[in-house]
C-alpha positions, -999 to +999 in steps of 0.1 A: -577+116+235-609+108+216-643+109+233-673+086+227-706+101+237-731+075+251-766+074+238-776+047+263-767+039+299-735+020+289-716+006+259-697-027+259-659-028+252-664-047+219-691-022+208-668+008+216-640-006+195-663-011+166-679+023+170-645+040+170-634+021+139-605+004+158-616-030+146-633-043+114-660-064+131-671-081+163-649-112+155-618-091+154-628-073+186-633-105+204-599-119+194-580-088+202-597-082+235-592-118+246-555-115+236-552-087+262-548-058+238-574-036+255-572-019+288-599-001+308-589+026+333-553+014+331-560-023+337-561-050+310-596-064+305-603-095+284-641-093+285-656-079+253-689-075+272-673-053+298-698-025+304-683+010+301-698+041+317-691+078+316-655+086+327-641+052+317-610+054+296-601+026+271-566+022+257-563+001+225-537+000+197-521+033+206-555+051+210-573+063+241-610+068+242-629+084+270-666+075+275-687+106+281-724+113+287 
């Protein structure tokens, strides 16, 4: 499982996917998130603006990313 260290209070789901190089750009992030390809803490979430905080775990395209402080 990869970890993404926060530099602010939170990061959005779309920003996380871009920061981890799982998508090429925001447009791809938007399409794939809305298609139900991302889950947060085991539940599918279709909002690219979903705020992620420490201890949240994102699953996407076979990868798992844990948000840490």
